[in-house]
BAPA-802344 format. One record per atom (N, C-alpha, C): x negated, y, z negated; residue in one letter. Coordinates in steps of 0.1 Angstrom, whole numbers, padded with zeros to 4 digits, always signed. Each point is the difference from the previous one (the first is absolute). Example, Ala and Ser with C-alpha at 12.3 -4.5 7.8 and 13.67 -1.06 7.14 Angstrom:
BAPA-802344
-0132-0057-0078a
+0009+0012+0000a
-0009+0012+0000a
+0004+0011+0007s
-0009+0011+0000s
+0008+0011-0008s
This chain:
BAPA-802344
-2792+0130-1783m
+0007-0005-0012m
-0010+0000-0012m
+0006+0001-0012l
-0008+0000-0012l
-0005-0014-0004l
-0013+0000-0004t
-0005-0013-0006t
+0003-0001-0014t
-0005-0010-0007r
+0003-0001-0014r
-0006+0012-0008r
-0012+0004+0004h
-0006+0011-0006h
+0008+0013+0003h
+0005+0001+0012g
+0009+0011+0003g
+0012+0001-0008g
+0007-0011-0002w
+0011+0000-0009w
-0003+0003-0014w
-0012-0005-0004a
-0005+0003-0014a
-0002+0016-0001a
-0006+0005+0010c
-0002+0015+0000c
+0013+0008+0000c
+0010-0005+0008l
+0013+0007-0001l
+0006-0001-0013l
-0001-0012-0007a
+0005-0001-0013a
-0007+0009-0010a
-0013+0002+0002a
-0008+0009-0009a
+0005+0014+0002a
+0003+0004+0013v
+0005+0013+0002v
+0013+0003-0007v
+0009-0010+0001v
+0013+0002-0006v
-0002+0000-0016v
-0008-0009-0005g
-0003+0000-0014g
-0006+0013-0005g
-0009+0005+0008a
-0007+0013-0005a
+0010+0011-0001a
+0009+0002+0011f
+0010+0010-0001f
+0010-0002-0011f
+0003-0013-0003a
+0010-0002-0010a
-0006+0003-0014a
-0013-0003-0002a
-0007+0003-0013a
-0002+0015-0001a
-0003+0007+0011g
-0001+0014-0001g
+0012+0007-0004g
+0012-0005+0005r
+0013+0006-0004r
+0003-0003-0014r
-0002-0013-0004l
+0004-0005-0013l
-0008+0007-0011l
-0014+0001+0002f
-0008+0006-0010f
-0004+0014+0002f
+0004+0005+0012g
-0003+0014+0002g
-0015+0002+0003g
-0007-0009+0006l
-0014+0001+0002l
-0003+0004+0015l
-0006+0011+0002v
-0003+0005+0013v
-0010-0009+0007v
-0009-0006-0008e
-0011-0008+0006e
+0006-0012+0007e
+0012-0006-0005m
+0006-0011+0006m
+0006+0004+0013m
+0005+0012+0001y
+0005+0005+0013y
-0011+0001+0010y
-0012+0005-0004v
-0011+0001+0009v
-0005-0013+0004v
+0000-0010-0009l
-0005-0013+0004l
+0010-0007+0010l
+0013+0002-0003g
+0010-0006+0009g
-0001+0006+0014g
-0002+0014+0001a
-0001+0007+0012a
-0013-0005+0008a
-0011-0002-0007a
-0012-0005+0006a
+0002-0014+0006a
+0006-0008-0008l
+0002-0014+0005l
+0009+0000+0012l
+0011+0009-0001g
+0009+0001+0012g
-0007+0005+0012g
-0009+0009-0002a
-0007+0006+0012a
-0009-0011+0006a
-0006-0008-0008v
-0009-0011+0005v
+0009-0010+0008v
+0011-0003-0005l
+0009-0009+0006l
+0005+0005+0014l
+0003+0013+0000v
+0005+0006+0013v
-0012+0000+0010v
-0012+0003-0004v
-0011+0000+0009v
-0003-0014+0005v
+0002-0010-0008a
-0002-0014+0004a
+0011-0004+0011a
+0012+0004-0003l
+0011-0003+0010l
-0003+0007+0013l
-0004+0013+0000v
-0003+0007+0012v
-0012-0007+0008v
-0010-0003-0008a
-0012-0006+0007a
+0003-0013+0006a
+0008-0009-0006t
+0002-0013+0006t
+0011+0000+0011t
+0008+0011+0001n
+0010+0000+0010n
-0004+0009+0012n
-0012+0005+0000r
-0005+0007+0012r
-0001-0010+0012r
+0002+0006+0011r
-0001-0008+0012r
-0014-0005+0003r
-0001-0013+0003l
-0013-0006+0003l
-0005+0005+0014l
-0013+0001+0001p
-0006+0002+0014p
+0005-0011+0009p
+0000+0002+0013e
+0004-0010+0010e
-0010-0011+0000e
+0005-0012-0004l
-0008-0012+0000l
+0005-0010+0010l
-0010-0006+0007r
+0003-0010+0010r
-0005-0013-0004r
+0008-0011+0000v
-0005-0013-0005v
+0001-0010+0012v
-0011-0007+0001r
+0000-0011+0010r
-0004-0013-0007r
+0010-0010+0002r
-0002-0013-0006r
-0002-0010+0011r
-0010-0008-0002v
-0003-0010+0010v
-0003-0014-0007v
+0008-0010+0004a
-0002-0013-0005a
-0010-0008+0008a
-0009-0006-0006r
-0011-0007+0008r
-0001-0014-0005r
+0005-0010+0007p
+0009+0001+0012p
+0015+0001-0005p
+0009+0002+0010s
+0014+0002-0004s
+0007-0014-0002s
-0007-0011+0005m
+0006-0013-0002m
-0012-0009-0003m
+0002-0008-0011v
-0010-0009-0005v
+0007-0013-0004v
-0008-0011-0001s
+0005-0012-0005s
-0002-0001-0015s
+0007-0009-0006v
-0001-0002-0015v
-0015-0002-0004v
-0004+0008-0009g
-0014-0002-0005g
-0010+0008+0007g
+0003+0006+0011e
-0010+0008+0008e
+0000+0014-0006e
-0012+0007+0000p
-0001+0013-0006p
+0007+0011+0009p
+0006+0009-0007a
+0006+0012+0007a
-0001+0012-0009a
-0001+0012+0006r
-0001+0012-0008r
+0007+0011+0007r
+0003+0010-0007v
+0007+0012+0005v
-0010+0012-0002v
-0003+0007+0010d
-0008+0013-0001d
+0010+0012+0001d
-0003+0009-0009i
+0008+0012-0001i
-0009+0012+0002i
+0004+0009+0009e
-0007+0013+0001e
+0009+0011-0003e
-0004+0009-0009v
+0007+0012-0003v
-0007+0012+0004v
+0006+0008+0009a
-0007+0012+0006a
+0008+0012-0004a
-0008+0011-0004n
+0006+0013-0004n
+0001+0008+0013n
+0012+0002+0005r
+0001+0008+0013r
+0001+0015-0002r
+0000+0004-0012s
+0001+0015-0003s
-0014+0005-0004s
+0000+0014-0002a
-0012+0006-0005a
-0001+0000-0015a
+0011-0003-0007r
+0000+0000-0015r
-0006-0012-0006r
-0006+0000-0011t
-0005-0011-0007t
+0011-0007-0007t
+0001-0013+0001t
+0010-0008-0007t
-0003-0001-0015t
+0011-0002-0008p
-0002-0003-0014p
-0005-0015-0002p
-0004-0003-0012r
-0003-0014-0003r
+0013-0008+0000r
+0001-0011+0007l
+0012-0008+0001l
-0003-0015-0004l
+0010-0006-0006r
-0001-0014-0003r
+0009-0007+0010r
-0006-0009+0009l
+0008-0007+0010l
+0004-0014-0005l
+0011-0004+0005w
+0005-0014-0003w
+0006-0006+0012w
-0005-0011+0005e
+0005-0007+0011e
+0006-0013-0004e
+0013-0002+0000p
+0006-0013-0003p
-0004-0011+0010p
-0004-0012-0004v
-0004-0010+0009v
+0008-0013-0004v
+0009-0004+0009g
+0008-0012-0002g
+0011+0004-0010g
+0006-0011-0006e
+0010+0002-0010e
-0005+0003-0013e
-0012-0003-0003r
-0006+0002-0013r
-0014+0007+0002r
-0003+0009-0009g
-0013+0006+0000g
-0002+0011+0011g
-0012+0005+0000g
-0003+0011+0010g
-0014+0004-0002g
-0004+0010+0008a
-0014+0005+0000a
+0000+0014-0005a
-0006+0003-0012p
-0001+0013-0005p
-0013+0007+0006p
+0000+0012+0003m
-0011+0008+0005m
+0000+0014-0006m
-0012+0006-0001q
-0001+0013-0005q
-0005+0009+0012q
+0007+0011+0003l
-0004+0008+0011l
-0006+0013-0006l
-0013+0002+0002a
-0006+0012-0005a
+0004+0012+0009a
-0002+0012-0005p
+0004+0012+0008p
-0007-0001+0014p
+0008+0002+0011l
-0005+0001+0013l
-0001+0014+0005l
-0011+0004+0005t
-0001+0014+0006t
+0007+0000+0013t
+0002+0011+0006g
+0007+0002+0012g
-0006-0009+0012g
+0009-0007+0007h
-0004-0008+0011h
-0010-0011-0003h
+0000-0004-0012d
-0008-0012-0005d
+0009-0012+0000d
-0007-0012+0000a
+0007-0013-0001a
-0008-0009-0008a
+0008-0010-0006v
-0006-0010-0008v
+0007-0014+0003v
-0007-0011-0002t
+0005-0013+0003t
-0001-0009-0012t
+0009-0010-0001a
+0000-0010-0010a
+0006-0013+0006a
-0002-0011-0007a
+0004-0013+0005a
+0004-0009-0012a
+0009-0009+0002y
+0003-0010-0010y
+0003-0013+0007y
-0001-0011-0007r
+0003-0013+0006r
+0015-0004-0002r
+0005-0008+0010v
+0014-0004+0000v
+0000-0014-0004v
+0009-0004-0010p
+0001-0014-0004p
+0005-0009+0011p
-0007-0011+0003t
+0005-0009+0011t
+0000-0014-0005t
+0003-0002-0013s
+0001-0013-0005s
+0012-0008+0004s
+0010+0007+0005r
+0012-0007+0004r
+0006+0007+0013r
+0007-0008+0008r
+0005+0005+0012r
+0011+0010-0003r
+0003+0009+0010g
+0010+0010-0002g
-0004+0013+0006g
+0008+0010-0001v
-0003+0014+0005v
-0003+0008-0013v
-0012+0005+0000v
-0004+0009-0011v
+0002+0014+0004v
+0010+0007-0007r
+0003+0014+0003r
-0009+0009-0009r
-0006+0010+0007t
-0008+0010-0007t
+0007+0013+0001t
-0001+0008-0011g
+0005+0013+0000g
+0014+0001-0006g
+0006+0012-0001p
-0005+0012+0005p
-0011+0005-0009p
-0010+0008+0006l
-0011+0005-0008l
+0005+0013-0008l
-0001-0001-0013r
+0004+0011-0009r
-0012+0007-0006r
+0002+0013-0002a
-0010+0008-0006a
+0006+0007-0012a
-0006-0002-0012d
+0004+0007-0012d
-0009+0012-0003d
+0006+0012-0002r
-0007+0012-0003r
+0004+0004-0014r
-0010+0002-0008t
+0002+0004-0014t
-0008+0013-0003t
+0004+0007-0010d
-0008+0012-0005d
-0012-0004-0008d
-0008+0009-0004l
-0012-0003-0007l
+0003-0006-0014l
+0011+0004-0006l
+0003-0005-0013l
+0009-0013+0000l
+0005-0004+0012g
+0008-0011+0001g
+0014+0001-0005g
+0005+0013+0001l
+0014+0003-0005l
+0010-0003+0011l
-0003+0001+0012c
+0010-0001+0011c
-0006-0009+0011c
+0008-0007+0007r
-0004-0008+0011r
+0010+0001+0011r
-0005+0000+0013r
+0009+0000+0011r
-0005-0011+0010r
+0009-0008+0006t
-0004-0010+0009t
+0003+0004+0015t
-0009-0002+0009f
+0001+0003+0014f
-0001-0013+0008f
+0007-0002+0010i
-0001-0011+0009i
-0009+0004+0012i
-0012-0006+0001l
-0009+0004+0011l
+0001-0008+0012l
+0005-0013-0001a
+0000-0009+0012a
+0011-0010-0003a
+0006-0005+0011g
+0010-0010-0001g
-0005-0014-0002g
+0007-0010+0005t
-0004-0014-0003t
-0006-0006+0013t
-0007-0011-0002s
-0005-0008+0011s
-0001-0015-0005s
-0003-0009+0009e
+0001-0014-0003e
-0013-0007+0004e
-0004-0010-0008v
-0010-0010+0004v
+0007-0014+0000v
-0001-0007+0011m
+0007-0013+0001m
-0010-0011-0004m
+0003-0008-0010v
-0008-0011-0004v
+0007-0012+0006v
-0006-0005+0011a
+0006-0012+0007a
-0003-0013-0007a
+0008-0010+0003p
-0002-0013-0007p
-0013-0006+0003p
-0005-0008-0009e
-0013-0007+0003e
+0002-0010+0011e
-0010-0001+0009r
+0001-0009+0012r
-0012-0009+0000r
+0002-0012+0006v
-0011-0009+0003v
-0001-0002+0015v
-0012-0004+0004m
-0002-0002+0014m
+0006-0014+0004m
+0009+0001+0009l
+0007-0012+0006l
-0003-0002+0014l
-0004-0011+0005a
-0002-0003+0014a
+0013-0002+0007a
+0002+0007+0011f
+0013-0001+0007f
-0001-0013+0009f
+0010-0009-0001p
-0001-0012+0008p
+0001+0002+0015p
-0007-0008+0008t
+0001+0000+0014t
+0002-0015+0005t
+0003-0001+0013v
+0001-0014+0006v
-0014-0007+0001v
-0011+0008-0002t
-0013-0006+0000t
-0006-0003-0014t
+0008+0004-0010s
-0005-0003-0014s
-0001-0015-0002s
-0010-0003-0009n
-0003-0015-0002n
+0008-0006-0012n
+0006+0009-0008g
+0008-0005-0011g
+0013-0007+0004g
+0007-0005-0011r
+0012-0007+0003r
+0011+0009+0006r
+0000+0012-0004l
+0010+0010+0006l
-0004+0003+0014l
-0013+0002+0003g
-0004+0003+0014g
+0003-0012+0009g
-0003-0012-0005q
+0003-0012+0009q
+0015-0001+0002q
+0009+0003-0009y
+0014+0000+0002y
+0004+0010+0010y
-0005+0012-0001l
+0003+0010+0009l
-0004-0003+0014l
-0012-0007+0001r
-0005-0004+0014r
+0010-0010+0006r
+0004-0010-0008m
+0010-0010+0005m
+0013+0007+0004m
+0004+0009-0009k
+0013+0007+0003k
+0000+0009+0012k
-0012+0006+0003s
-0001+0009+0011s
+0002-0007+0013s
-0002-0013+0001w
+0002-0007+0013w
+0015-0003+0002w
+0008+0001-0010g
+0014-0003+0002g
+0009+0012+0000g
-0006+0012-0003q
+0008+0012-0001q
+0000+0007+0014q
+0010+0009+0002t
+0001+0007+0012t
-0009+0012+0000t
-0010+0000+0008g
-0010+0011+0001g
+0005+0011+0009g
-0008+0010+0001t
+0004+0012+0008t
-0009+0002+0012t
-0012-0006+0000e
-0010+0002+0011e
+0001-0012+0009e
+0004+0002+0013f
+0001-0010+0009f
-0013-0006+0004f
-0001-0014+0001h
-0012-0006+0004h
+0001-0008+0013h
+0010-0009+0001s
+0002-0008+0012s
+0014-0007-0001s
+0003-0008+0010q
+0012-0007+0001q
-0003-0015+0003q
+0009-0009-0005r
-0001-0014+0003r
+0013-0006-0001r
+0001-0013+0004e
+0012-0008-0001e
+0004-0003-0015e
+0013+0000-0002y
+0005-0003-0014y
-0003-0015-0003y
-0004-0002-0013v
-0002-0014-0005v
+0009+0000-0013v
+0005-0012-0003p
+0009-0001-0012p
-0008+0005-0012p
+0007+0008-0008g
-0006+0005-0012g
-0003+0015+0001g
-0001+0005+0012d
-0003+0014+0002d
+0012+0009-0005d
-0004+0012-0005d
+0009+0009-0005d
+0009+0005+0011d
+0013-0002-0001l
+0010+0004+0011l
-0001+0015+0002l
-0004+0008-0009r
-0001+0014+0001r
-0011+0004+0011r
-0009-0009+0003r
-0010+0003+0009r
+0003-0003+0015r
+0012-0006+0002i
+0004-0003+0014i
+0002+0012+0008i
-0006+0001+0012n
+0002+0011+0009n
+0011-0005+0010n
+0012+0005-0003w
+0012-0005+0008w
-0001+0004+0014w
-0005+0012+0004k
+0000+0004+0014k
-0010-0009+0008k
-0012-0002-0006t
-0009-0008+0007t
+0005-0015+0001t
+0006-0004-0011s
+0006-0014+0000s
+0010-0002+0011s
+0008+0010+0003a
+0011-0001+0010a
-0007-0001+0014a
-0011+0007+0002r
-0006-0001+0013r
-0008-0013+0002r
-0005-0005-0011a
-0008-0013+0001a
+0008-0012-0002a
+0012+0001-0003n
+0009-0012-0003n
-0005-0009-0011n
-0008+0006-0009t
-0004-0007-0012t
-0003+0010-0011t
+0000-0004-0012l
-0002+0009-0011l
-0014+0005-0001l
-0002+0013+0000i
-0013+0006-0001i
-0001+0008-0013i
-0010-0002-0007v
-0002+0007-0013v
-0012+0010+0001v
+0001+0011-0007r
-0011+0010+0000r
-0010-0004-0011r
-0013+0000+0003e
-0010-0001-0010e
-0005+0014-0004e
-0001+0002-0013t
-0004+0013-0005t
-0013-0002-0008t
-0008+0010+0000a
-0013+0000-0007a
+0003-0001-0015a
-0009-0007-0007v
+0001-0002-0014v
-0002+0013-0007v
+0010+0004-0008e
-0001+0013-0007e
-0001-0002-0015e
-0005+0010-0006g
-0001-0001-0015g
+0012+0006-0006g
-0001+0004-0013l
+0011+0006-0008l
+0003+0013+0006l
+0012+0003+0002q
+0005+0013+0006q
+0005+0009-0011q
+0004-0005-0011r
+0007+0008-0010r
-0003-0006-0014r
+0002+0008-0010c
-0002-0004-0014c
+0011+0007-0008c
+0008-0007-0008m
+0009+0006-0009m
-0003-0004-0014m
-0002+0010-0008v
-0003-0003-0014v
+0012+0003-0009v
+0005-0010-0007v
+0012+0001-0009v
-0005+0000-0014v
+0004+0011-0007l
-0003+0001-0015l
+0012-0003-0008l
-0001-0010-0008d
+0011-0004-0010d
-0002+0009-0012d
+0010+0008-0003t
+0000+0009-0011t
+0009-0004-0012t
+0005-0012+0000q
+0009-0004-0010q
-0008-0001-0014q
+0004+0008-0009a
-0007+0001-0013a
+0000-0013-0007a
+0011-0008+0001v
+0002-0012-0008v
-0011-0010+0004v
-0006+0001+0011n
-0010-0010+0004n
-0014+0002-0005n
-0003+0012-0005y
-0013+0004-0003y
-0003+0003-0015y
-0012+0000-0003d
-0005+0008-0011d
-0007+0012+0006d
-0005+0009-0008s
-0006+0013+0005s
-0012-0003+0009s
-0009-0010-0004d
-0012-0003+0008d
+0004-0007+0013d
+0010-0008+0000g
+0004-0008+0012g
+0006+0010+0010g
+0007+0010-0004f
+0006+0010+0009f
-0011+0008+0006f
-0010+0004-0008e
-0011+0008+0006e
-0008-0009+0010e
-0002-0013-0002r
-0006-0008+0010r
+0008-0001+0013r
+0013+0000-0002a
+0009-0001+0012a
-0002+0013+0008a
-0001+0012-0007i
-0002+0012+0007i
-0014+0000+0007i
-0010-0006-0006t
-0013-0001+0006t
+0001-0009+0012t
+0007-0011-0001a
+0001-0009+0012a
+0007+0007+0012a
+0011+0007-0003a
+0007+0007+0011a
-0009+0011+0006a
-0007+0008-0008a
-0009+0010+0005a
-0011-0006+0008a
-0006-0010-0005s
-0011-0007+0007s
+0004-0006+0014s
+0012-0006+0000a
+0005-0006+0012a
+0003+0011+0011a
+0006+0011-0005v
+0003+0011+0010v
-0013+0005+0005v
-0010+0002-0008d
-0013+0005+0005d
-0006-0009+0010d
+0000-0013-0003a
-0006-0010+0009a
+0007+0000+0014a
+0014+0001-0001a
+0007+0000+0013a
-0002+0012+0008a
-0001+0012-0006v
-0002+0012+0007v
-0014+0000+0006v
-0010-0005-0008l
-0014+0000+0006l
-0001-0010+0012l
+0009-0010+0000a
+0000-0010+0011a
+0007+0005+0012a
+0007+0012-0001g
+0006+0006+0011g
+0014-0006+0004g
+0006-0007-0009v
+0013-0006+0003v
+0011+0009-0006v
+0012-0002+0006m
+0012+0008-0005m
+0002-0004-0015m
+0001+0010-0009t
+0001-0003-0014t
+0012+0006-0006t
+0007-0007-0009r
+0012+0005-0007r
-0002-0004-0015r
+0005+0009-0009l
+0001-0003-0014l
+0015+0000-0003l
+0005-0011-0006v
+0014-0001-0003v
+0002-0003-0015v
+0009+0008-0006a
+0003-0002-0014a
+0015+0005-0002a
+0006-0003-0012p
+0014+0005-0001p
+0001+0015+0003p
+0009+0003+0010g
+0002+0014+0004g
-0011+0006+0008g
-0010-0008+0005l
-0012+0005+0006l
-0003-0008+0013l
-0003+0007+0011d
-0005-0007+0012d
-0009+0010+0007d
-0013-0001-0004l
-0010+0009+0006l
-0006-0006+0012l
-0002+0008+0011r
-0007-0005+0012r
-0004+0013+0007r
-0008-0002+0011g
-0004+0011+0008g
-0015+0003-0002g
-0005+0010+0007p
-0015+0003+0000p
-0005+0004-0014p
+0009+0005-0009a
-0004+0005-0013a
+0003-0010-0011a
+0002-0013+0004v
+0005-0010-0010v
-0011-0002-0011v
-0013+0001+0004a
-0010-0003-0010a
+0000+0011-0011a
+0000+0012+0004h
+0000+0011-0011h
+0013+0000-0007h
+0012-0001+0007e
+0013+0001-0007e
+0002-0012-0009e
-0006-0012+0004s
+0001-0012-0009s
-0007+0002-0013s
-0013+0005+0001l
-0008+0003-0012l
+0007+0010-0009l
+0006+0010+0006r
+0007+0010-0009r
+0012-0006-0007r
+0008-0008+0007w
+0011-0006-0006w
-0004-0011-0010w
-0010-0008+0003l
-0004-0010-0009l
-0007+0006-0013l
-0005+0012+0002a
-0006+0007-0012a
+0011+0003-0011a
+0012+0002+0005m
+0010+0005-0010m
+0011-0010-0002m
+0001-0012+0006v
+0011-0009-0001v
+0000-0007-0014v
+0011-0002-0005e
+0002-0007-0013e
+0009-0012+0002e
-0001-0010-0008p
+0009-0012+0001p
+0015+0004-0002p
+0009-0007+0007g
+0014+0003-0001g
+0008-0013-0001g
+0013+0000+0004d
+0009-0011-0001d
+0004-0006+0013d
-0004+0006+0011v
+0005-0004+0013v
-0010-0008+0008v
+0004-0010+0007v
-0009-0008+0008v
+0000+0007+0014v
-0011-0003+0007a
-0002+0006+0013a
+0012-0004+0009a
+0006+0010+0007d
+0011-0002+0009d
-0004-0009+0012d
+0006-0012+0001p
-0003-0009+0011p
+0002+0007+0014p
+0009+0009+0001a
+0003+0007+0013a
-0013+0008+0004a
-0007+0005-0010l
-0012+0008+0004l
-0011-0009+0005l
+0000-0012-0004t
-0011-0009+0005t
+0003-0007+0012t
+0010+0004+0008g
+0003-0006+0012g
-0010+0002+0011g
+0003-0004+0012g
-0009+0001+0011g
-0003+0014+0004g
-0011+0002+0007t
-0005+0013+0004t
+0004+0003+0014t
+0004-0010+0008g
+0003+0001+0014g
-0013-0001+0008g
-0011-0004-0006i
-0013-0001+0007i
-0003-0015+0002i
-0004-0005+0012d
-0003-0013+0002d
-0014-0003-0006d
-0003-0013-0002g
-0014-0003-0005g
+0001-0005-0014g
-0012-0004-0004l
-0001-0005-0014l
+0001+0011-0010l
+0006-0003-0012g
+0002+0009-0010g
-0004-0006-0014g
-0005+0008-0009l
-0004-0004-0013l
+0009+0007-0010l
+0006-0007-0009v
+0009+0005-0011v
-0007-0003-0013v
-0005+0011-0006v
-0007-0002-0013v
+0009+0004-0011v
+0003-0009-0010v
+0009+0003-0011v
-0008+0001-0013v
-0001+0012-0005a
-0007+0002-0013a
+0010-0001-0011a
-0001-0011-0008t
+0011-0003-0010t
-0006-0007-0012t
+0009-0005-0009a
-0005-0006-0012a
-0003-0015+0002a
+0008-0007+0008s
-0003-0014+0002s
+0007-0003+0014s
-0003-0012+0004a
+0005-0005+0013a
+0015-0003+0000a
+0006+0000-0012g
+0014-0003+0000g
+0009+0012-0003g
-0004+0012+0002t
+0008+0011-0003t
+0010+0003+0012t
+0010+0008-0003e
+0010+0004+0010e
-0006+0007+0012e
-0011+0008-0002a
-0006+0007+0011a
-0006-0010+0010a
-0006-0010-0005v
-0006-0010+0009v
+0011-0007+0008v
+0011-0004-0007a
+0011-0007+0007a
+0006+0009+0011a
+0002+0013-0004a
+0005+0009+0010a
-0009+0002+0012a
-0013+0001-0002a
-0009+0002+0011a
+0000-0013+0009a
+0000-0011-0006r
-0001-0013+0008r
+0013-0001+0008r
+0012+0004-0006a
+0013-0001+0006a
+0001+0008+0013a
-0007+0012+0000v
+0002+0008+0012v
-0013+0000+0009v
-0010-0007-0004a
-0012-0001+0008a
+0003-0006+0014a
-0005+0006+0010g
+0003-0005+0014g
-0009-0013+0003g
+0003-0006+0011p
-0008-0012+0004p
-0015+0002+0002p
-0003+0012+0003d
-0015+0004+0002d
-0006+0006-0012d
+0007+0000-0012d
-0005+0007-0012d
-0006-0011-0009d
-0010+0004-0007v
-0007-0009-0010v
+0001+0007-0013v
+0006-0006-0011v
+0002+0006-0013v
-0012-0004-0009v
-0006+0010-0006l
-0011-0002-0009l
+0004+0006-0013l
-0001-0007-0011v
+0004+0004-0013v
-0012+0003-0009v
+0000+0011-0007v
-0010+0003-0010v
+0007-0001-0013v
-0003-0010-0008s
+0006-0002-0013s
-0008+0005-0011s
+0005+0011-0007t
-0008+0006-0010t
+0002-0004-0014t
+0010-0009-0003m
+0003-0005-0013m
-0003-0014-0002m
+0003-0008+0011d
-0003-0015-0001d
-0011-0003+0010d
-0009-0009-0004p
-0010-0005+0010p
+0006-0006+0012p
-0007+0001+0011a
+0006-0005+0013a
+0001-0015-0001a
+0012-0005+0005s
+0002-0014+0001s
-0006-0006+0012s
-0001-0013+0000g
-0006-0007+0012g
+0010-0002+0011g
-0002-0009+0009g
+0009-0002+0011g
-0004+0008+0012g
+0010+0001+0010t
-0004+0006+0012t
+0004+0015+0001t
+0007+0005-0010a
+0004+0014-0001a
-0012+0009-0001a
+0000+0011+0005f
-0011+0010-0001f
+0002+0008-0012f
-0005-0003-0012v
+0001+0007-0012v
-0014+0003-0006v
-0002+0012-0003v
-0012+0005-0006v
+0001+0002-0015v
-0009-0005-0007d
-0001+0002-0015d
-0004+0015-0003d
+0010+0007-0005g
-0003+0014-0003g
+0000+0003-0015g
-0003-0010-0008t
+0000+0002-0014t
-0012+0009-0005t
-0010+0002+0009s
-0011+0009-0003s
-0004+0006+0014s
-0006+0012+0000l
-0004+0006+0012l
-0011-0009+0007l
-0009-0006-0008e
-0010-0008+0007e
+0006-0012+0006e
+0010-0007-0007a
+0007-0011+0006a
+0007+0004+0012a
+0007+0011+0000m
+0007+0005+0011m
-0009+0002+0013m
-0011+0006-0002q
-0009+0003+0011q
-0006-0013+0005q
-0004-0009-0009n
-0006-0013+0005n
+0010-0009+0006n
+0012-0001-0006g
+0010-0008+0006g
+0005+0004+0014g
+0002+0013+0001w
+0004+0006+0013w
-0011-0003+0011w
-0012+0004-0003n
-0011-0002+0010n
-0003-0014+0003n
+0002-0009-0010q
-0002-0014+0003q
+0011-0005+0010q
+0012+0004-0002l
+0011-0003+0010l
-0004+0004+0014l
-0006+0012+0001v
-0003+0006+0013v
-0013-0006+0005v
-0010-0001-0007h
-0014-0004+0005h
-0004-0014-0004h
+0007-0006-0009g
-0004-0013-0005g
-0009+0001-0012g
-0004-0012-0005a
-0008+0000-0012a
-0014+0006+0003a
-0005+0008-0010g
-0013+0005+0001g
-0002+0012+0010g
+0011+0005+0006r
+0000+0011+0009r
+0005+0013-0006r
-0005+0011+0003s
+0005+0012-0005s
+0002+0010+0012s
+0007+0010-0002p
+0003+0010+0011p
-0012+0008+0003p
-0001+0003+0013r
-0011+0009+0005r
+0005+0014+0000r
């Protein structure tokens, strides 16, 4: 296509021929013909087929957390014997901006590399490409754009803080509560049998053994820790400001990480979402990197039981302890489930409820770990 200079040259050609005809000047015809010839040569030069170029783009790394450095390396190799022309490369990066590069002529079977940094100041998926090459003639009259490579992605995961996953041996208030609860819940690992005493859980009665012994016999099970963790993210926009929602994202991502590292069955639940399985950690980070606040509260049906016996932890990342998401989670929590709320807009209230102050990332980490380990303790 013609550049501004090219259009100016074409206008000069037309003007020269018009002046030559109007004034009968042969010199104007010669000038117009010369300018026309230059323009034709420029068009032919820029529209020639490029030598075969191979582009390899590598993101290092392909997934980072907010604020961590990331870059993209690009290698351009000339696969033919011809020398390439000088090219101006442009790689779009994200929704705004990009990386300009100049590609000097490459001899046959030669290669060159370049790199640029990827912005990671906010969570999301940063799309790079397609890589474009602009070819112009020496006078800048014509330009043609070639697509050398497609698109790729760099995922910027939400910021996370290190959270200690609670166990029945933890010294904090949550750990003590789980330890007390573990003695009254139905375990899965058989330990011994004994006679029934008033107050025992009726679910532990071994009816076959009781029939033979003519007395009620209950099964003793070994004390078990948490078997599952469900993280519920409240995405109702009306509850948050922008910073509060980002802290809720951080709380959800951090809780999923802690549960996966602890080796318990982990789920992430949000409006229209129920992630679980062996890839829950990666899939959760990808979804959390792109989620935006909406108008729907988490579906209580999604937060129902998992069909697995043992203790369960339900973590609700929300704006305050009084939101609909918290009420829904508590309504469907099973008898062996413990609900923990991370409040990102209002400081945690007192009382016996397990509520973590999430109004800052430091308060979130300290409040959570204090519930697990007690005052003055930090995760190992």
